[in-house]
C-alpha positions in Angstrom: -5.2 -4.6 -19.7 -2.3 -3.2 -21.9 1.2 -2.0 -20.2 2.2 1.7 -20.5 5.1 2.0 -23.0 8.0 3.6 -20.8 11.6 2.5 -20.3 13.3 2.0 -17.2 16.0 3.8 -15.6 19.3 2.0 -15.9 21.0 0.4 -12.9 23.2 3.0 -11.4 26.9 2.4 -10.7 27.6 0.3 -7.4 29.9 2.8 -6.2 29.5 5.4 -3.0 30.8 8.7 -5.6 27.9 7.9 -8.3 25.2 7.6 -5.5 22.5 10.2 -5.7 21.6 11.9 -2.5 18.1 13.9 -3.5 16.1 14.0 -6.8 17.4 16.2 -9.8 15.5 19.4 -10.3 14.0 18.0 -13.4 12.5 14.7 -11.8 11.1 16.9 -9.1 9.7 19.3 -11.5 8.1 16.1 -13.1 6.8 14.9 -10.2 4.7 18.1 -8.9 3.6 18.6 -12.8 2.3 15.0 -12.3 0.5 15.7 -9.1 -1.0 18.9 -10.1 -2.5 17.5 -13.5 -3.9 14.4 -11.6 -5.5 16.8 -9.3 -7.4 19.0 -11.6 -7.9 15.8 -14.5 -8.3 12.9 -12.3 -12.6 13.1 -12.3 -11.9 13.7 -16.4 -10.0 10.6 -16.5 -11.7 8.4 -14.4 -15.6 9.3 -16.0 -15.9 6.1 -17.1 -16.1 4.5 -13.7 -19.3 4.2 -12.0 -19.6 5.0 -8.0 -20.0 2.9 -6.3 -17.7 0.7 -8.4 -19.6 -2.1 -9.2 -18.0 -5.8 -7.9 -17.5 -9.2 -10.0 -19.1 -12.4 -7.2 -16.7 -12.3 -4.3 -18.2 -14.7 -1.9 -15.3 -16.7 -2.2 -12.8 -13.9 -1.1 -11.2 -13.7 2.2 -10.0 -10.2 2.3 -8.0 -8.7 5.3 -7.8 -4.6 5.1 -5.6 -2.6 7.1 -6.6 0.8 8.6 -10.8 0.2 8.2 -11.9 2.6 10.3 -12.2 5.9 8.1 -11.4 7.3 4.8 -10.5 5.2 1.8 -10.2 1.7 3.8 -13.5 1.9 5.1 -15.4 2.4 1.5 -13.1 -0.6 0.8 -14.3 -3.1 3.7 -17.6 -1.9 3.3 -18.0 -2.6 -0.5 -16.1 -5.8 -0.2 -18.5 -7.1 2.7 -21.5 -5.8 1.0 -20.8 -7.6 -2.3 -20.1 -11.1 -0.1 -16.8 -11.1 0.9 -15.4 -12.2 4.0 -13.5 -9.1 5.5 -11.2 -8.9 8.7 -10.8 -5.2 9.5 -7.5 -4.9 10.9 -7.4 -2.0 12.9 -6.0 -0.2 16.1 -9.4 0.8 17.0 -11.8 -2.1 17.5 -14.3 -0.6 19.2 -14.9 1.7 16.1 -14.5 -1.1 14.2 -17.6 -3.1 15.4 -19.8 -0.1 15.6 -19.4 0.6 11.9 -20.3 -3.5 11.3 -23.8 -2.7 13.5 -24.1 0.5 11.2 -23.2 -2.1 8.3 -25.4 -4.8 9.3 -28.8 -2.3 9.1 -28.0 -0.8 6.0 -27.9 -4.2 4.5 -31.1 -5.5 6.0 -32.5 -5.5 2.6 -29.8 -7.4 0.9 -29.7 -11.0 0.2 -26.2 -11.7 1.9 -25.5 -11.6 5.1 -22.7 -9.6 6.1 -19.3 -11.7 7.0 -17.3 -9.2 8.7 -14.7 -9.5 11.9 -12.5 -7.2 13.9 -8.3 -8.1 14.6 -6.2 -5.6 16.3 -3.2 -4.6 15.1 -0.8 -1.3 15.5 1.2 -0.3 12.6 3.4 1.9 15.2 4.3 -1.3 16.7 6.1 -4.2 14.9 5.6 -6.5 17.8 1.7 -5.7 16.9 1.9 -6.7 13.3 4.0 -9.7 14.0 1.4 -11.3 16.7 -1.4 -10.3 14.2 0.3 -12.4 11.3 0.7 -15.3 13.4 -2.9 -15.3 14.8 -4.1 -15.4 11.3 -1.6 -17.6 10.3 -2.4 -20.1 13.1 -6.1 -20.5 11.7 -4.8 -22.3 8.4 -7.2 -20.7 6.5 -6.7 -19.0 3.1 -6.4 -15.2 3.0 -7.0 -14.3 -0.9 -6.3 -10.6 -0.6 -4.4 -8.6 1.4 -5.5 -4.9 1.0 -2.4 -2.7 2.9 -4.0 0.2 3.2 -3.4 2.1 6.3 -1.3 5.1 6.6 -0.4 8.7 7.8 0.7 11.9 6.7 0.8 14.1 9.8 1.3 17.4 7.3 3.1 20.5 9.4 4.0 17.9 12.4 7.6 17.5 13.9 9.4 14.5 13.7 8.0 11.5 15.7 9.3 8.4 16.2 7.8 4.7 16.8 8.6 2.8 20.1 10.8 0.8 17.3 12.8 3.7 16.8 11.6 4.6 13.1 10.3 7.7 11.4 6.6 7.3 12.0 6.0 7.8 8.2 8.6 5.0 7.0 6.7 2.6 9.9 2.9 2.7 8.9 3.4 3.7 5.0 6.4 1.2 4.1 7.8 -0.9 7.3 5.0 -2.6 8.9 2.6 -3.4 5.7 6.5 -5.0 4.1 6.2 -7.0 7.4 2.5 -7.5 7.3 2.9 -8.8 3.6 6.1 -11.4 4.0 4.7 -12.8 7.4 0.9 -13.3 6.0 2.8 -15.4 2.9 1.8 -18.9 3.9 -1.9 -17.6 4.4 -1.4 -16.3 0.8 -0.2 -19.5 -0.6 -3.0 -21.3 0.7 -5.2 -18.4 -0.9 -3.5 -18.9 -4.0 -4.4 -17.2 -6.5 -4.2 -14.5 -4.1 -2.9 -10.6 -4.4 -1.4 -7.8 -1.9 -2.7 -4.7 -2.5 -0.9 -1.2 -1.7 -2.7 1.8 -1.4 0.1 3.8 -2.6 0.2 7.6 -3.7 0.8 10.0 -6.4 2.8 11.8 -4.0 5.7 9.0 -4.5 6.5 11.0 -7.4 8.2 13.7 -5.4 9.8 11.4 -2.9 13.6 9.9 -2.8 15.1 7.4 -0.7 18.3 7.5 0.7 18.7 4.1 2.2 21.8 4.8 4.8 19.4 7.5 5.7 15.9 6.2 5.8 14.4 7.7 9.3 16.0 11.1 7.6 18.2 12.1 10.7 21.6 12.6 9.0 20.8 16.0 8.2 21.8 15.6 4.6 17.9 16.4 4.1 15.6 18.3 5.9 12.8 16.3 7.5 9.5 17.5 6.7 6.0 15.5 6.3 6.2 15.8 2.4 9.5 14.1 2.7 8.6 11.6 5.3 5.4 10.7 3.3 6.6 10.7 -0.2 9.7 8.8 0.7 7.8 6.4 2.6 5.6 5.7 -0.4 8.2 5.5 -3.0 9.9 2.7 -0.7 6.8 1.0 -0.7 6.9 0.4 -4.2 10.4 -0.4 -4.5 10.2 -3.1 -2.1 6.5 -4.5 -3.8 8.7 -4.5 -6.7 11.7 -7.0 -5.3 9.0 -8.8 -3.3 7.2 -9.5 -6.5 10.4 -10.5 -8.2 11.0 -13.0 -5.5 7.6 -14.9 -5.7 7.9 -17.4 -8.4 4.7 -17.6 -11.0 3.9 -20.9 -9.4 3.3 -19.2 -5.9 0.3 -17.5 -7.8 0.5 -14.0 -5.4 0.3 -11.0 -7.4 1.8 -7.7 -6.1 0.3 -4.6 -6.8 0.4 -0.5 -5.8 -2.0 1.6 -6.5 -3.3 5.1 -6.2 -6.9 6.4 -5.0 -6.2 10.1 -6.3 -6.2 13.3 -4.4 -8.7 12.2 -2.2 -11.0 13.9 0.5 -10.1 12.0 3.8 -9.3 12.4 7.3 -5.6 14.0 6.3 -7.0 16.8 5.4 -8.0 17.3 9.6 -4.2 17.9 9.9 -3.8 20.3 6.7 -2.8 24.0 7.4 -6.1 26.2 7.4 -5.1 27.7 4.1 -5.1 24.5 2.3 -8.0 23.1 3.9 -9.8 26.1 2.7 -8.6 25.3 -1.3 -10.0 21.8 -0.4 -13.4 23.4 -0.1 -13.2 25.4 -2.7 -12.3 22.9 -5.5 -14.8 20.3 -4.6 -15.1 19.1 -8.1 -11.8 17.8 -8.4 -10.8 16.3 -5.2 -12.7 12.1 -5.1 -14.7 11.3 -2.4 -13.3 8.4 0.2 -16.0 6.2 -2.1 -14.3 7.1 -5.2 -11.0 7.0 -3.7 -11.6 3.2 -2.8 -12.2 2.3 -6.2 -8.5 1.6 -7.8 -7.8 -0.6 -4.8 -11.2 -2.4 -5.0 -10.1 -3.3 -8.7 -6.7 -4.1 -8.0 -8.2 -6.8 -5.3 -11.0 -8.1 -7.5 -10.4 -7.8 -11.1 -10.3 -11.2 -12.8 -7.7 -9.7 -15.1 -5.0 -8.5 -12.6 -3.0 -11.9 -12.0 -2.7 -12.2 -16.0 -1.3 -8.8 -15.9 1.1 -9.1 -13.1 2.3 -12.4 -14.7 3.0 -10.4 -18.4 4.9 -7.6 -16.6 7.1 -10.5 -14.5 7.9 -12.2 -17.7 8.9 -9.2 -19.3 11.2 -8.5 -16.4 9.4 -5.4 -15.8 11.5 -3.3 -13.6 8.3 -2.2 -11.4 5.4 -4.2 -9.5 1.9 -3.3 -11.3 0.8 -0.1 -10.8 -3.1 1.0 -11.1 -3.8 4.6 -11.2 -7.0 6.3 -10.2 -8.4 5.7 -13.1 -8.4 1.9 -12.7 -5.9 1.6 -15.6 -2.3 0.3 -15.5 -0.2 3.1 -14.8 4.2 3.6 -14.5 5.2 4.7 -11.4 8.1 7.7 -11.5 11.4 7.2 -13.2 13.2 6.7 -9.8 11.0 3.8 -8.9 12.6 2.3 -11.9 16.1 2.4 -10.3 16.7 -1.4 -9.6 19.6 -1.0 -7.8 18.0 1.2 -5.2 15.0 -0.9 -5.2 17.5 -3.9 -4.3 19.2 -1.7 -1.3 15.9 -0.8 -0.2 14.1 -4.6 0.0 17.4 -5.6 2.1 17.3 -2.6 4.5 13.8 -2.7 5.0 14.2 -6.6 6.0 16.8 -5.8 8.3 14.8 -2.9 10.0 12.0 -5.2 10.4 13.8 -7.9 11.6 13.4 -10.7 9.0 16.4 -13.1 7.3 17.2 -12.1 4.1 15.9 -15.3 2.8 13.1 -14.9 4.3 10.4 -15.3 1.4 12.5 -18.5 0.1 12.2 -19.7 3.6 8.2 -18.9 3.4 7.6 -20.6 0.3 9.4 -23.6 1.4 7.1 -24.1 4.3 9.8 -23.3 7.0 8.8 -21.1 10.2 10.1 -17.2 9.9 9.5 -15.1 13.0 10.8 -11.3 13.1 12.8 -10.8 16.1 10.6 -8.1 17.3 8.6 -10.9 18.2 11.4 -13.1 19.6 12.5 -10.6 22.1 9.2 -10.2 23.8 
């Protein structure tokens, strides 16, 4: 694997006067260019990939996959399970997950490997639920080899909504909940070392902007839309992941990655305006199926060269974590994702919002117990 060649943006001066309040118009246009380019050419760029993508031996892996009852997450969980991995479906709808497992077992009767799949309930719109899930898994004292933060929402055209924790829903489901889960599961990931945290991100982070003083987008400085909520949450996820990657020493054996599945036909399309849904049906050649969209996450979770690539980026002090594109090749996130100062601000603000101390990672690495105040309040 080879790194992409691109210079990172310099740290912005730490003053209120020079603080960015939005993307520059050149950055914004560049972001939309990437989106259009990916939609038109993603199938050509990924033409070297098989579908479904063959996986290396995964019999010894335990993988947690959030949001695995539909779309990309379903395909990730199914292919890992049918390849022999122990898969934990971390979902809100446990009944739907159990029905899927029964279907997979029927479909896999001809395989020599029995399915090893279980279901655990978690609601990403409740930080207490996320904390209880992590506590339940850590209590097993079992290794965790791969955490795939797949679950996400993109409520196109919907008015601004907030979780019961008080956070904008895109921000909580796409960023805050995965961040909390990743940190609380560090003890299990250390037991499973070498292990990986794979965050299913989006090319749409290129048009995102994070204001750490207004992450809920309620101040009025920016008009909220589902696009603003989604793209900003995905950019925040990359920024947070980049600092988490820096905080984890090489000896921990934990690799942190973000992946883009490409432009994929998933359940998100149900919420699209009728005109956009019609466009989806008119250009099926350009849009990936869920099975095709799952390939980058499966690659990041199983390819043997991934840890070496992540270690190389860390040794070179690259400002962002590893980012794998829809064609399963290393890619470079947006220019804004390289903003180190904002990334540290996102890190600190996120820890505050999810109720963890600023030294949570270091304490967990030292074997101490750390709890989110969302659980302590119960």
